[in-house]
Backbone bond lengths (Angstrom), bond angles and torsions (degrees), N, CA, C in turn:
res aa  C-N    CA-C-N  psi(-1)  N-CA   C-N-CA  omega(-1)  CA-C   N-CA-C  phi
1 X - - - 1.438 - - 1.543 110.42 -
2 X 1.354 115.33 -44.28 1.471 119.35 -179.97 1.548 110.37 -61.51
3 X 1.329 115.04 -35.35 1.486 118.92 -179.16 1.540 108.65 -64.94
4 X 1.318 116.63 -37.30 1.462 121.07 179.21 1.523 109.51 -63.32
5 X 1.357 118.94 -47.42 1.439 121.78 177.67 1.523 111.40 -61.35
6 X 1.338 117.84 -41.91 1.445 121.20 179.49 1.538 109.30 -61.93
7 X 1.301 115.80 -43.06 1.487 119.02 179.50 1.515 113.83 -58.46
8 X 1.386 114.11 -45.29 1.473 118.04 178.76 1.539 113.22 -69.64
9 X 1.305 116.79 -31.13 1.461 119.37 175.81 1.503 110.70 -67.19
10 X 1.339 118.29 -43.16 1.440 121.99 176.64 1.529 111.58 -64.56
11 X 1.331 116.97 -40.94 1.435 122.78 177.87 1.537 111.09 -62.47
12 X 1.309 116.57 -44.93 1.462 119.44 179.27 1.494 112.98 -65.04
13 X 1.321 117.05 -35.86 1.468 120.12 177.56 1.488 113.84 -67.28
14 X 1.328 116.94 -27.79 1.484 121.35 176.17 1.494 112.05 -70.01
15 X 1.317 117.79 -35.51 1.488 121.23 -176.56 1.483 114.69 -90.69
16 X 1.310 119.14 -18.88 1.476 121.71 -177.16 1.554 111.67 -62.33
17 X 1.373 121.42 -47.90 1.439 117.84 179.00 1.519 114.00 -62.11
18 X 1.349 116.53 -35.97 1.495 118.61 176.54 1.537 111.36 -63.99
19 X 1.286 116.36 -40.36 1.470 118.05 -179.38 1.521 110.39 -69.02
20 X 1.336 115.61 -36.53 1.490 119.29 -179.30 1.548 108.70 -66.23
21 X 1.306 117.14 -37.94 1.467 121.96 176.54 1.506 112.15 -65.79
22 X 1.335 117.10 -41.40 1.445 121.95 175.06 1.510 111.82 -61.11
23 X 1.385 117.25 -42.87 1.431 121.49 -178.98 1.515 111.33 -67.10
24 X 1.333 117.72 -35.68 1.459 122.14 178.67 1.545 109.43 -68.25
25 X 1.315 114.45 -39.19 1.508 118.71 177.63 1.490 109.49 -67.21
26 X 1.324 117.98 -42.85 1.480 120.96 178.98 1.511 109.81 -65.22
27 X 1.336 118.56 -37.80 1.441 120.73 176.59 1.550 109.97 -59.04
28 X 1.305 118.69 -47.43 1.452 121.95 -179.77 1.517 110.17 -62.27
29 X 1.295 119.90 -42.29 1.467 121.75 179.43 1.524 111.33 -63.77
30 X 1.334 116.39 -45.26 1.451 119.60 -178.70 1.550 110.52 -65.45
31 X 1.313 116.52 -36.97 1.465 120.43 179.28 1.556 108.02 -65.11
32 X 1.347 117.14 -40.66 1.447 120.08 176.28 1.533 113.41 -59.88
33 X 1.362 113.42 -44.95 1.481 116.81 179.66 1.530 109.86 -66.40
34 X 1.299 116.69 -40.48 1.494 119.07 177.05 1.508 112.96 -59.74
35 X 1.334 116.24 -39.35 1.477 121.71 178.33 1.557 109.28 -66.33
36 X 1.289 119.21 -42.89 1.443 121.40 176.97 1.499 112.71 -66.25
37 X 1.329 117.12 -36.18 1.469 122.03 177.40 1.538 107.67 -64.52
38 X 1.355 117.94 -47.16 1.426 123.21 -177.97 1.567 110.58 -61.43
39 X 1.323 115.05 -44.60 1.481 120.20 178.32 1.516 111.93 -59.97
40 X 1.309 116.48 -48.02 1.469 118.74 179.97 1.555 110.94 -69.14
41 X 1.335 117.93 -35.88 1.430 119.94 178.98 1.556 109.42 -64.45
42 X 1.323 116.51 -46.89 1.453 119.97 -177.09 1.546 112.16 -65.58
43 X 1.338 116.82 -23.52 1.469 122.81 174.33 1.543 111.69 -87.65
44 X 1.333 114.89 -2.66 1.474 120.30 -174.71 1.542 112.16 57.25
45 X 1.306 114.02 42.97 1.450 122.76 -176.35 1.562 108.15 -101.65
46 X 1.315 117.34 85.14 1.450 119.37 -177.13 1.575 112.78 -67.60
47 X 1.344 116.04 -30.76 1.468 117.22 176.03 1.499 110.97 -70.06
48 X 1.324 117.62 -34.81 1.466 121.20 174.96 1.491 113.18 -62.27
49 X 1.297 116.64 -41.21 1.459 122.66 177.74 1.557 108.08 -63.30
50 X 1.323 116.62 -48.81 1.448 123.10 -177.57 1.559 109.64 -60.94
51 X 1.319 117.97 -30.22 1.471 119.70 179.89 1.508 111.34 -71.46
52 X 1.348 119.65 -15.97 1.439 122.46 176.33 1.541 112.39 -77.70
53 X 1.383 115.71 -13.18 1.443 121.62 -177.99 1.513 110.96 -94.62
54 X 1.356 117.08 150.57 1.443 120.66 171.03 1.516 108.51 -64.04
55 X 1.332 117.61 162.95 1.497 120.19 -176.10 1.492 111.62 -59.69
56 X 1.328 118.76 -26.72 1.475 123.05 177.36 1.479 112.69 -106.81
57 X 1.356 115.79 23.09 1.465 122.30 -177.75 1.518 112.02 -68.11
58 X 1.342 114.30 155.40 1.469 119.48 -178.13 1.519 108.59 -142.70
59 X 1.316 116.05 144.85 1.477 124.14 175.12 1.512 104.41 -110.63
60 X 1.312 117.34 129.35 1.486 123.13 179.59 1.509 108.88 -118.45
61 X 1.325 116.66 126.79 1.449 120.46 172.24 1.530 108.30 -135.49
62 X 1.309 118.77 -173.63 1.481 120.70 -177.66 1.535 113.19 -57.65
63 X 1.355 119.21 -21.46 1.476 119.23 179.55 1.529 111.40 -85.55
64 X 1.350 116.39 -7.93 1.472 119.12 175.71 1.532 110.42 122.55
65 X 1.361 116.73 -173.71 1.443 121.10 179.17 1.511 112.70 -77.37
66 X 1.313 115.47 144.78 1.483 121.97 179.14 1.511 107.03 -129.74
67 X 1.319 115.25 114.45 1.471 121.49 -179.76 1.529 111.11 -91.50
68 X 1.346 118.21 -26.09 1.451 119.27 175.55 1.544 107.05 -94.39
69 X 1.352 112.16 87.10 1.469 119.60 -173.64 1.492 111.42 -65.30
70 X 1.293 118.21 -41.19 1.450 123.02 -179.65 1.549 110.66 -59.21
71 X 1.323 116.35 -46.01 1.439 120.80 -179.68 1.544 111.12 -68.19
72 X 1.335 118.10 -37.18 1.454 119.93 178.16 1.538 108.93 -60.94
73 X 1.291 117.11 -51.32 1.523 120.11 -176.53 1.517 110.42 -67.13
74 X 1.348 117.65 -33.34 1.484 117.04 177.55 1.545 108.82 -60.52
75 X 1.388 116.95 -37.14 1.456 120.12 176.18 1.506 112.65 -66.76
76 X 1.299 116.65 -37.33 1.509 121.08 177.06 1.503 109.48 -60.64
77 X 1.338 115.65 -44.77 1.482 118.44 -179.25 1.507 112.13 -67.72
78 X 1.329 115.25 -38.10 1.443 121.61 -179.28 1.558 109.46 -64.53
79 X 1.311 117.89 -33.19 1.470 122.27 178.08 1.540 111.76 -73.20
80 X 1.300 117.20 -11.27 1.490 120.20 176.00 1.526 117.33 110.51
81 X 1.344 114.54 -5.01 1.506 117.80 174.75 1.522 106.61 -73.79
82 X 1.362 113.83 125.90 1.508 116.15 -177.35 1.547 113.58 -136.51
83 X 1.329 117.45 5.92 1.437 116.50 176.11 1.536 109.35 -147.34
84 X 1.346 113.96 154.40 1.456 120.21 179.03 1.537 109.21 -147.55
85 X 1.310 115.25 144.21 1.464 122.49 170.74 1.559 106.07 -119.69
86 X 1.302 114.32 131.35 1.467 119.22 -175.54 1.523 107.35 -122.84
87 X 1.321 115.18 131.41 1.484 121.67 175.28 1.485 107.16 -115.71
88 X 1.297 116.39 129.83 1.469 123.72 173.42 1.517 107.01 -92.87
89 X 1.310 116.70 117.45 1.479 120.94 -179.09 1.523 112.59 -98.29
90 X 1.340 119.40 -35.63 1.440 120.47 -173.84 1.546 109.30 -156.46
91 X 1.339 117.12 143.35 1.433 120.03 173.61 1.549 107.70 -140.52
92 X 1.312 115.25 153.90 1.421 122.32 178.48 1.469 109.91 -145.17
93 X 1.361 115.87 128.74 1.462 120.17 174.32 1.510 107.87 -80.79
94 X 1.319 117.08 132.04 1.460 121.00 179.23 1.481 111.79 -103.77
95 X 1.319 117.08 -0.47 1.445 123.28 -177.83 1.479 108.36 162.71
96 X 1.340 117.73 -173.04 1.480 120.13 -179.15 1.498 113.59 -66.23
97 X 1.365 118.40 -29.01 1.434 121.51 -172.80 1.534 115.11 -120.32
98 X 1.346 117.87 11.48 1.453 121.79 -178.59 1.491 109.93 -143.21
99 X 1.333 114.96 140.37 1.453 121.38 173.26 1.524 110.65 -150.49
100 X 1.263 117.68 162.08 1.457 123.10 177.49 1.554 109.62 -126.14
101 X 1.304 114.73 157.28 1.434 120.77 178.27 1.512 110.50 -147.64
102 X 1.324 114.95 159.35 1.450 118.52 175.21 1.526 109.01 -151.07
103 X 1.302 114.06 154.73 1.467 118.80 -179.07 1.512 112.81 -175.48
104 X 1.326 115.74 -153.43 1.459 121.79 -176.97 1.529 108.19 -130.30
105 X 1.304 114.34 158.16 1.495 120.13 174.93 1.525 109.45 -141.56
106 X 1.305 113.63 159.57 1.455 120.98 173.52 1.527 107.80 -143.52
107 X 1.342 115.74 123.24 1.475 120.90 178.78 1.508 109.71 -104.93
108 X 1.321 116.64 159.50 1.448 121.18 177.12 1.493 111.69 -153.33
109 X 1.322 116.05 160.11 1.460 121.26 177.45 1.520 107.18 165.56
110 X 1.352 114.19 -165.09 1.488 120.55 -179.00 1.524 106.93 -135.85
111 X 1.325 115.17 140.12 1.493 118.73 176.50 1.533 110.61 -80.46
112 X 1.294 117.32 -177.70 1.497 121.99 -174.53 1.523 111.53 -59.82
113 X 1.307 119.47 -28.30 1.426 120.60 -178.44 1.560 111.41 -89.83
114 X 1.330 116.79 0.08 1.450 120.76 178.08 1.502 117.17 91.20
115 X 1.322 117.07 3.48 1.449 122.35 179.46 1.552 108.96 -80.08
116 X 1.356 115.65 141.42 1.451 118.90 178.61 1.468 111.26 -65.79
117 X 1.365 116.75 138.53 1.460 123.10 177.43 1.513 108.53 -135.17
118 X 1.307 115.08 164.89 1.492 121.76 178.76 1.464 110.35 147.02
119 X 1.325 113.93 178.25 1.486 117.58 178.51 1.539 109.14 -154.71
120 X 1.298 114.19 160.06 1.450 123.30 173.39 1.479 106.14 -112.06
121 X 1.330 115.80 136.58 1.441 117.46 -177.15 1.502 113.14 -156.88
122 X 1.306 114.43 -170.62 1.457 124.76 178.91 1.477 109.35 -117.57
123 X 1.329 117.83 153.01 1.474 121.97 176.65 1.510 109.19 -137.91
124 X 1.309 114.51 151.36 1.479 122.51 168.15 1.517 107.86 -134.38
125 X 1.297 115.92 148.80 1.469 118.94 179.17 1.516 111.74 -144.60
126 X 1.327 113.77 149.95 1.433 123.23 171.30 1.525 106.30 -110.82
127 X 1.308 118.25 131.82 1.468 123.21 179.71 1.489 109.79 -118.10
128 X 1.309 117.06 145.22 1.471 121.71 177.23 1.542 106.08 -131.65
129 X 1.346 113.07 153.41 1.448 117.76 173.89 1.536 105.43 -83.77
130 X 1.310 116.32 125.36 1.471 122.23 -174.37 1.557 106.28 -132.92
131 X 1.323 113.93 108.14 1.455 116.75 -179.84 1.507 112.48 66.06
132 X 1.323 119.69 30.76 1.426 123.07 -178.71 1.513 117.30 86.48
133 X 1.327 115.93 -8.08 1.474 121.79 -178.06 1.526 110.49 -115.24
134 X 1.269 118.68 146.21 1.496 121.89 175.02 1.497 108.49 -75.64
135 X 1.332 115.71 130.86 1.492 124.06 177.66 1.491 110.81 -131.70
136 X 1.293 115.96 152.78 1.451 122.91 176.29 1.546 108.37 -77.60
137 X 1.285 117.13 122.24 1.481 121.66 175.03 1.545 110.24 -89.08
138 X 1.357 113.54 -45.53 1.456 117.74 175.49 1.513 109.85 -145.55
139 X 1.279 116.75 129.47 1.440 124.66 177.42 1.534 108.05 -117.62
140 X 1.321 117.88 126.95 1.445 122.47 177.91 1.492 108.26 -116.25
141 X 1.332 118.12 128.75 1.487 120.99 175.64 1.496 109.82 -130.48
142 X 1.282 117.77 137.85 1.449 120.54 -179.73 1.550 109.46 -153.02
143 X 1.309 115.83 146.64 1.483 119.61 -177.03 1.484 112.41 -64.95
144 X 1.338 116.04 148.29 1.480 120.11 175.48 1.534 109.06 -66.41
145 X 1.270 114.85 141.62 1.448 121.33 176.03 1.516 111.73 -66.78
146 X 1.294 117.05 144.07 1.479 119.66 174.35 1.495 109.60 -68.07
147 X 1.374 116.30 145.68 1.493 117.25 179.59 1.499 109.84 -65.02
148 X 1.312 118.59 150.93 1.453 123.51 -179.09 1.566 108.68 -64.48
149 X 1.327 113.08 147.63 1.492 115.79 178.88 1.508 112.60 -81.64
């Protein structure tokens, strides 16, 4: 029985460095995508944001799933939201062609009457390798819950 435990301990130690390297690589890729997303968002470039998604990519928020990503973000910009800050908190490689990430975001802008608008929230994403490039397959964004009273 002890030999079995020792075998699994040795086996786990062989795979841990490889997994850590994969997670560091996935962290770098997700940070790059987040930077490109931020750059396109701040330029109000909805087509640029949509280009970060796979052809069948979807954005999900409290209003539901949105498959026309470009149209969705054009509406966001039209409403007055014009800046975003994205923080990548965690990433995990799920294989050679799939990874997940999660983090936080904060948007800002002004509505038609000039009042400040925006929200702070959490995001999760699934990424796939599509034509040799990492693309967002599904991005979920939702506002942070209010602290309990």
